[in-house]
LUMTIMI-218860 format. One record per atom (N, C-alpha, C): x, y, z. Coordinates in steps of 0.05 Angstrom, whole numbers, padded with zeros to 5 digits, always signed. Layout:
BEGIN
XYZ...
! end
This chain:
BEGIN
+00433+01365+02704+00420+01363+02673+00439+01355+02654+00432+01342+02638+00448+01327+02613+00444+01351+02589+00466+01357+02584+00470+01378+02563+00469+01365+02533+00465+01337+02532+00459+01321+02507+00436+01311+02504+00413+01319+02524+00390+01306+02524+00371+01312+02497+00350+01296+02494+00333+01299+02475+00307+01316+02484+00294+01325+02462+00264+01337+02471+00245+01318+02463+00222+01316+02468+00201+01298+02468+00201+01290+02436+00205+01310+02419+00204+01307+02387+00228+01286+02383+00252+01293+02400+00278+01277+02394+00299+01294+02384+00293+01319+02386+00313+01336+02373+00334+01341+02395+00353+01342+02385+00384+01337+02402+00393+01374+02403+00399+01372+02433+00402+01400+02443+00436+01408+02443+00447+01422+02464+00473+01432+02463+00487+01406+02461+00510+01409+02447+00526+01388+02450+00529+01374+02424+00501+01372+02406+00497+01352+02391+00511+01371+02360+00512+01344+02337+00521+01356+02320+00503+01365+02293+00474+01363+02303+00452+01369+02291+00454+01393+02274+00444+01397+02253+00441+01424+02237+00419+01450+02255+00422+01473+02253+00407+01487+02274+00375+01479+02267+00361+01480+02290+00327+01475+02287+00314+01500+02266+00292+01493+02256+00279+01510+02248+00252+01518+02249+00242+01522+02278+00221+01528+02287+00213+01561+02285+00186+01562+02293+00184+01588+02301+00195+01601+02317+00204+01622+02322+00218+01639+02339+00209+01664+02347+00221+01677+02366+00215+01705+02376+00231+01731+02366+00220+01746+02352+00240+01767+02345+00244+01782+02367+00274+01792+02367+00283+01804+02399+00287+01832+02389+00286+01836+02359+00292+01864+02348+00273+01876+02334+00272+01903+02324+00242+01913+02310+00251+01905+02280+00272+01897+02275+00277+01891+02245+00281+01866+02235+00275+01849+02258+00280+01820+02252+00312+01805+02246+00324+01821+02255+00355+01814+02252+00359+01791+02274+00350+01795+02293+00353+01772+02314+00331+01759+02325+00341+01733+02328+00316+01712+02326+00325+01692+02352+00305+01688+02367+00309+01664+02393+00287+01648+02386+00299+01617+02386+00281+01595+02384+00291+01581+02413+00266+01576+02429+00269+01562+02454+00272+01532+02444+00290+01514+02450+00293+01486+02444+00287+01471+02473+00293+01484+02499+00282+01467+02519+00272+01491+02542+00250+01488+02548+00246+01507+02567+00257+01510+02594+00265+01530+02604+00276+01535+02629+00261+01520+02652+00278+01510+02675+00257+01500+02700+00251+01518+02719+00255+01548+02714+00250+01566+02738+00245+01590+02710+00225+01608+02725+00217+01633+02717+00233+01659+02717+00261+01647+02731+00283+01670+02731+00290+01679+02707+00293+01701+02705+00312+01709+02681+00334+01730+02689+00354+01735+02680+00375+01754+02691+00367+01781+02691+00373+01795+02719+00364+01818+02713+00390+01835+02709+00387+01863+02701+00408+01875+02688+00437+01879+02707+00456+01870+02695+00489+01870+02706+00489+01847+02727+00474+01831+02720+00474+01805+02735+00503+01782+02727+00505+01768+02741+00534+01750+02728+00520+01721+02720+00521+01714+02688+00509+01689+02680+00534+01674+02671+00524+01650+02671+00543+01629+02659+00527+01616+02640+00542+01609+02615+00528+01595+02592+00544+01571+02580+00533+01556+02570+00550+01534+02546+00537+01547+02519+00555+01544+02506+00547+01552+02475+00557+01539+02460+00545+01537+02429+00559+01532+02406+00557+01554+02385+00574+01564+02367+00569+01583+02348+00573+01570+02320+00549+01575+02303+00554+01557+02277+00554+01574+02257+00568+01570+02232+00558+01583+02208+00531+01574+02192+00523+01587+02172+00502+01576+02157+00503+01551+02147+00530+01539+02138+00534+01511+02129+00535+01491+02153+00529+01502+02176+00537+01484+02202+00568+01477+02208+00581+01492+02199+00608+01487+02209+00610+01508+02235+00617+01493+02256+00624+01504+02286+00648+01522+02288+00639+01549+02290+00667+01569+02293+00678+01570+02323+00658+01562+02339+00664+01565+02370+00644+01557+02386+00663+01545+02406+00646+01527+02423+00659+01527+02451+00644+01522+02478+00660+01511+02499+00646+01492+02511+00628+01477+02491+00613+01450+02496+00631+01430+02487+00649+01429+02470+00663+01413+02455+00694+01407+02472+00697+01430+02488+00728+01431+02502+00726+01402+02524+00750+01399+02527+00751+01376+02546+00740+01378+02565+00739+01397+02584+00729+01402+02609+00708+01417+02604+00695+01422+02589+00665+01435+02579+00664+01459+02604+00683+01475+02607+00682+01500+02623+00664+01518+02611+00641+01527+02625+00620+01550+02630+00635+01576+02622+00623+01591+02598+00630+01622+02597+00611+01638+02614+00633+01648+02631+00618+01669+02652+00621+01698+02646+00604+01713+02648+00607+01744+02641+00582+01762+02658+00587+01785+02652+00568+01802+02667+00549+01820+02646+00523+01815+02645+00508+01829+02628+00519+01860+02633+00516+01874+02606+00519+01898+02607+00541+01912+02604+00560+01892+02603+00589+01899+02596+00604+01895+02573+00589+01884+02552+00600+01878+02526+00613+01860+02528+00616+01840+02544+00635+01814+02551+00631+01796+02531+00608+01797+02514+00597+01774+02494+00590+01790+02472+00589+01776+02451+00573+01792+02424+00544+01803+02432+00533+01821+02422+00505+01837+02425+00484+01814+02427+00487+01794+02403+00472+01778+02402+00463+01761+02427+00488+01750+02441+00484+01734+02462+00478+01753+02484+00488+01772+02492+00475+01797+02508+00446+01802+02506+00438+01801+02482+00409+01808+02483+00392+01784+02489+00399+01762+02479+00383+01732+02484+00383+01725+02506+00409+01729+02521+00409+01713+02548+00397+01731+02570+00391+01752+02565+00373+01770+02584+00350+01768+02581+00333+01745+02564+00312+01739+02555+00305+01712+02568+00327+01699+02572+00327+01666+02577+00319+01661+02605+00304+01636+02607+00297+01630+02635+00322+01612+02651+00327+01609+02671+00348+01593+02684+00339+01562+02675+00361+01552+02663+00360+01519+02650+00346+01524+02624+00339+01541+02612+00330+01545+02580+00359+01538+02562+00352+01527+02543+00362+01524+02518+00353+01534+02495+00367+01548+02482+00354+01566+02462+00377+01568+02434+00364+01572+02414+00381+01575+02388+00375+01606+02386+00395+01623+02377+00401+01640+02370+00409+01648+02339+00387+01662+02325+00401+01669+02294+00403+01700+02292+00429+01707+02287+00433+01737+02284+00439+01746+02251+00435+01764+02245+00452+01777+02219+00477+01792+02231+00495+01800+02216+00524+01818+02218+00512+01832+02241+00489+01844+02242+00477+01872+02255+00490+01869+02283+00481+01841+02297+00489+01836+02326+00506+01821+02328+00519+01808+02306+00541+01791+02303+00568+01794+02307+00583+01798+02282+00610+01808+02279+00612+01830+02260+00587+01844+02249+00590+01868+02239+00600+01863+02207+00599+01878+02189+00600+01877+02157+00627+01862+02156+00649+01866+02168+00672+01858+02164+00680+01829+02171+00660+01814+02187+00663+01789+02204+00690+01787+02220+00698+01763+02217+00725+01760+02233+00741+01738+02215+00756+01749+02193+00766+01729+02179+00790+01719+02187+00803+01693+02184+00784+01674+02163+00764+01658+02175+00760+01663+02197+00737+01644+02212+00709+01655+02202+00698+01673+02200+00675+01688+02204+00680+01707+02173+00666+01698+02151+00665+01715+02128+00648+01744+02133+00649+01760+02120+00638+01787+02119+00606+01782+02122+00590+01802+02128+00563+01804+02131+00546+01771+02135+00562+01759+02149+00548+01732+02153+00530+01726+02178+00509+01716+02171+00490+01704+02188+00497+01683+02213+00496+01686+02235+00509+01666+02251+00491+01652+02268+00493+01625+02279+00474+01618+02299+00488+01602+02319+00470+01608+02346+00484+01601+02371+00466+01583+02384+00473+01558+02394+00453+01548+02417+00465+01555+02442+00448+01561+02461+00461+01573+02488+00444+01560+02509+00458+01552+02527+00440+01541+02553+00457+01559+02574+00428+01568+02589+00435+01588+02613+00435+01567+02638+00458+01566+02651+00466+01547+02677+00465+01566+02699+00470+01593+02703+00466+01601+02727+00467+01631+02724+00451+01642+02745+00453+01669+02746+00457+01680+02772+00477+01703+02777+00484+01710+02808+00476+01742+02798+00463+01754+02822+00457+01779+02823+00489+01794+02830+00492+01814+02819+00523+01822+02825+00522+01837+02850+00505+01841+02866+00514+01848+02896+00515+01832+02910+00510+01801+02901+00510+01773+02920+00542+01766+02910+00555+01778+02900+00579+01768+02889+00601+01773+02911+00620+01757+02921+00639+01767+02936+00665+01756+02929+00695+01752+02944+00716+01750+02929+00724+01720+02931+00701+01706+02935+00702+01677+02932+00697+01664+02903+00683+01680+02889+00673+01675+02860+00697+01668+02839+00719+01675+02844+00739+01670+02819+00736+01684+02800+00716+01704+02801+00716+01728+02777+00725+01752+02787+00739+01760+02763+00760+01788+02769+00746+01810+02761+00740+01828+02780+00728+01857+02773+00748+01880+02776+00747+01898+02763+00760+01924+02764+00743+01943+02777+00755+01967+02780+00740+01985+02797+00713+02000+02788+00709+01994+02763+00684+02007+02756+00660+01976+02757+00667+01960+02776+00650+01940+02783+00635+01920+02757+00656+01916+02738+00651+01897+02715+00671+01879+02715+00673+01856+02699+00687+01838+02700+00709+01853+02672+00735+01844+02682+00757+01851+02660+00757+01827+02642+00745+01845+02617+00745+01825+02593+00769+01820+02578+00790+01839+02583+00820+01832+02566+00825+01811+02587+00827+01813+02609+00834+01788+02624+00828+01758+02622+00800+01754+02625+00785+01731+02614+00795+01726+02585+00794+01742+02564+00800+01736+02540+00828+01724+02535+00848+01737+02550+00876+01733+02550+00884+01707+02561+00864+01702+02588+00871+01675+02594+00855+01650+02582+00840+01657+02566+00829+01635+02547+00842+01630+02521+00859+01649+02514+00876+01651+02495+00905+01636+02505+00916+01643+02522+00932+01629+02536+00932+01600+02536+00904+01594+02551+00901+01563+02549+00899+01550+02525+00895+01562+02504+00894+01548+02476+00922+01544+02467+00937+01568+02470+00967+01565+02463+00980+01541+02477+00977+01541+02502+00987+01524+02521+00981+01488+02508+00956+01487+02505+00943+01459+02489+00962+01458+02463+00963+01475+02445+00978+01475+02423+01003+01471+02428+01022+01478+02447+01054+01473+02457+01050+01446+02466+01030+01433+02476+01025+01408+02483+01030+01385+02460+01010+01393+02443+01008+01375+02418+01038+01381+02402+01046+01397+02402+01067+01408+02388+01093+01391+02400+01095+01383+02427+01122+01370+02439+01111+01345+02438+01088+01336+02426+01085+01309+02420+01087+01298+02391+01092+01319+02376+01094+01319+02344+01065+01318+02328+01044+01330+02347+01016+01328+02331+01010+01353+02323+01028+01362+02303+01027+01388+02292+01000+01399+02283+00987+01380+02270+00955+01390+02259+00939+01399+02281+00939+01381+02305+00928+01391+02332+00934+01416+02336+00963+01418+02340+00971+01444+02352+00963+01470+02332+00963+01460+02310+00956+01485+02291+00924+01493+02299+00908+01473+02298+00880+01483+02310+00880+01498+02337+00897+01492+02355+00894+01511+02382+00906+01534+02380+00927+01538+02363+00942+01565+02361+00923+01581+02342+00907+01573+02324+00892+01588+02305+00874+01592+02327+00857+01575+02345+00835+01588+02363+00850+01606+02386+00870+01608+02391+00881+01628+02408+00880+01653+02394+00891+01654+02369+00890+01681+02354+00867+01684+02344+00844+01674+02337+00820+01679+02340+00808+01696+02363+00813+01684+02389+00808+01696+02412+00815+01726+02414+00846+01729+02407+00865+01756+02411+00856+01774+02394+00838+01762+02366+00827+01782+02346+00796+01788+02347+00792+01787+02376+00761+01798+02380+00761+01817+02381+00745+01833+02368+00743+01863+02364+00737+01880+02396+00724+01863+02413+00726+01880+02438+00750+01885+02456+00771+01868+02447+00797+01875+02461+00815+01903+02448+00801+01909+02429+00814+01937+02422+00833+01936+02396+00843+01911+02395+00862+01906+02369+00894+01913+02375+00908+01919+02355+00934+01919+02356+00945+01929+02333+00968+01946+02329+00976+01960+02307+00990+01942+02292+00986+01939+02265+00997+01918+02252+01017+01929+02231+01023+01957+02234+01037+01976+02217+01070+01968+02219+01079+01956+02242+01107+01958+02249+01119+01986+02251+01103+02001+02257+01116+02027+02262+01120+02036+02289+01148+02033+02299+01151+02033+02329+01142+02055+02344+01138+02078+02334+01134+02098+02343+01103+02096+02346+01091+02091+02334+01057+02083+02334+01054+02064+02353+01067+02041+02355+01061+02021+02372+01070+02027+02397+01095+02046+02405+01099+02059+02429+01076+02070+02440+01060+02078+02429+01036+02095+02434+01012+02083+02446+01021+02056+02436+00988+02039+02445+00993+02031+02473+00962+02025+02481+00963+02019+02510+00980+01995+02514+00983+01990+02542+01001+01962+02552+00984+01937+02541+00956+01939+02541+00944+01915+02531+00945+01913+02502+00950+01931+02483+00958+01929+02457+00983+01916+02457+01001+01915+02475+01027+01908+02467+01025+01886+02478+01013+01876+02500+01006+01849+02510+00998+01828+02482+00979+01842+02472+00963+01824+02447+00976+01819+02429+01000+01845+02420+01020+01839+02396+01035+01817+02404+01050+01821+02427+01074+01802+02435+01064+01769+02434+01039+01769+02444+01027+01741+02441+01020+01729+02411+01012+01752+02397+01002+01745+02367+01030+01736+02354+01053+01752+02365+01076+01749+02348+01079+01719+02354+01084+01710+02377+01091+01684+02388+01077+01657+02369+01050+01668+02370+01027+01651+02363+01032+01645+02330+01038+01665+02317+01042+01665+02291+01074+01645+02287+01093+01653+02300+01116+01633+02297+01112+01608+02305+01091+01601+02326+01087+01578+02328+01074+01564+02304+01053+01570+02293+01042+01564+02270+01065+01557+02245+01079+01576+02245+01101+01575+02224+01120+01551+02226+01120+01550+02255+01138+01521+02265+01127+01495+02253+01098+01500+02263+01087+01473+02253+01083+01465+02223+01074+01489+02204+01081+01487+02180+01108+01478+02167+01126+01485+02177+01156+01477+02173+01155+01446+02174+01142+01437+02201+01150+01412+02209+01129+01392+02191+01113+01406+02175+01088+01396+02160+01102+01394+02129+01122+01409+02123+01134+01413+02099+01119+01433+02082+01104+01454+02098+01089+01469+02079+01097+01498+02081+01115+01508+02064+01133+01522+02059+01114+01558+02058+01093+01549+02041+01080+01574+02033+01059+01583+02059+01052+01567+02074+01038+01572+02100+01056+01586+02119+01079+01575+02115+01101+01582+02134+01109+01609+02136+01109+01618+02104+01118+01642+02098+01096+01667+02104+01064+01656+02102+01046+01672+02102+01049+01682+02128+01053+01659+02154+01051+01669+02178+01070+01680+02188+01094+01682+02177+01120+01698+02182+01111+01723+02174+01098+01730+02150+01091+01753+02145+01073+01770+02160+01064+01756+02173+01041+01765+02195+01058+01781+02216+01078+01760+02224+01095+01770+02246+01112+01798+02238+01121+01799+02208+01132+01822+02202+01117+01848+02202+01092+01845+02195+01071+01871+02195+01073+01877+02223+01069+01860+02245+01070+01876+02272+01105+01880+02288+01118+01876+02264+01142+01892+02278+01164+01871+02292+01156+01847+02292+01166+01824+02304+01190+01810+02290+01212+01828+02287+01231+01816+02266+01253+01812+02283+01249+01790+02294+01274+01780+02317+01290+01756+02301+01306+01745+02315+01326+01729+02299+01311+01699+02295+01294+01695+02315+01276+01672+02313+01258+01677+02287+01246+01700+02285+01232+01707+02258+01247+01707+02234+01272+01714+02231+01286+01704+02207+01296+01677+02205+01296+01666+02225+01303+01634+02224+01284+01623+02213+01255+01633+02223+01231+01614+02214+01228+01618+02178+01231+01642+02180+01227+01649+02150+01251+01642+02127+01272+01641+02142+01292+01628+02123+01287+01590+02118+01280+01583+02138+01270+01560+02134+01251+01552+02119+01229+01571+02120+01204+01566+02100+01213+01574+02072+01228+01592+02065+01242+01594+02041+01262+01569+02030+01270+01557+02047+01284+01533+02038+01271+01515+02034+01245+01514+02041+01228+01486+02040+01215+01495+02011+01216+01518+02000+01206+01527+01979+01226+01530+01951+01252+01516+01961+01280+01520+01946+01282+01551+01936+01270+01572+01955+01285+01598+01951+01306+01602+01965+01325+01588+01959+01358+01587+01972+01366+01616+01976+01364+01636+01956+01378+01666+01962+01361+01677+01980+01336+01677+01979+01319+01692+01997+01322+01678+02028+01325+01651+02027+01331+01639+02053+01361+01643+02061+01379+01649+02045+01404+01659+02052+01403+01684+02062+01389+01706+02054+01389+01735+02065+01372+01733+02091+01356+01713+02100+01340+01714+02123+01362+01705+02149+01378+01681+02140+01395+01674+02161+01419+01686+02165+01425+01706+02145+01445+01720+02153+01436+01748+02168+01415+01756+02166+01400+01776+02182+01398+01759+02211+01386+01742+02216+01384+01722+02244+01412+01725+02256+01434+01714+02241+01462+01718+02254+01466+01744+02258+01460+01764+02244+01473+01787+02255+01457+01797+02285+01435+01783+02291+01416+01790+02320+01430+01772+02337+01436+01747+02330+01444+01725+02345+01472+01715+02332+01497+01727+02342+01522+01720+02329+01533+01698+02340+01530+01690+02363+01535+01665+02378+01512+01641+02372+01495+01643+02361+01476+01618+02357+01485+01599+02336+01493+01573+02345+01509+01555+02330+01487+01544+02313+01460+01544+02316+01432+01534+02306+01433+01544+02281+01433+01568+02282+01428+01591+02258+01451+01586+02242+01478+01588+02250+01497+01584+02228+01497+01559+02218+01495+01530+02232+01491+01508+02216+01470+01510+02193+01444+01524+02200+01422+01521+02181+01437+01539+02159+01449+01560+02158+01463+01578+02138+01482+01558+02123+01489+01542+02135+01517+01525+02116+01496+01507+02108+01474+01494+02110+01458+01475+02096+01446+01489+02069+01440+01519+02072+01429+01531+02054+01451+01535+02032+01477+01543+02044+01495+01548+02020+01502+01523+02003+01499+01500+02021+01504+01476+01998+01483+01476+01974+01462+01486+01980+01444+01482+01962+01442+01502+01942+01458+01525+01948+01466+01543+01928+01486+01539+01911+01502+01521+01919+01528+01510+01908+01525+01494+01877
! end
């Protein structure tokens, strides 16, 4: 089935760049905060039963038609697979997909209540934001039919391990960013690093302490530590891209995110020093490089960078 097919009226479906359709829809809650509009009827009367495994294609839009998330525009168009009733997707998707027929394509409009809440997900989704999803239901699998050959990971409570799924998605985006960075395509690398950070900031993952307090961080779960370590790498990678693009302000901002998480390594001080140097803040740059050398006294690259900064101070 083509995911870019047209309806009889010529309206583009999943994968199009057209604005969200404005057709009468079905209210899925008592207050009108969640509306579903059918874009293309399903080819079966089957709807997903509770706890079933579903696969979907989706695109998420803001009201200005900017796409904030999509698995349709990915190179391999990989479906998103999750188990209903496990909070593996935002609530709007969970509720709406449970009403969809196999093969159906629908537009889902939700207020912050069933979306990303009052706080949103800055900088990608502002607070109190209405969002729109276009969703296509590709497959339904009853939970009792699942076996070890599905490629879906379950824990002992017989639900999908949401943390592992999100980490794998984030690592994939990080790897794409690394590939673009190594090809000197820093702007595209930034997009993938930001997408990875967006995935890791999903509230369903439980978050990470940004206090930098070692005692507090030591008490976090292993999942939180894994999140923090990966976020530190991603923000340093972003800073590296900013430095390559001669953008000292953004590099400093990304390094400050690392400092909030307590990631004060030699690499952190090196990147922060380079960023200050770009902004001609040479005294601050010198202090950062001195601290980096204290942590890695035998690193020639750090010593060479410090000498360059000293030349600008003379």
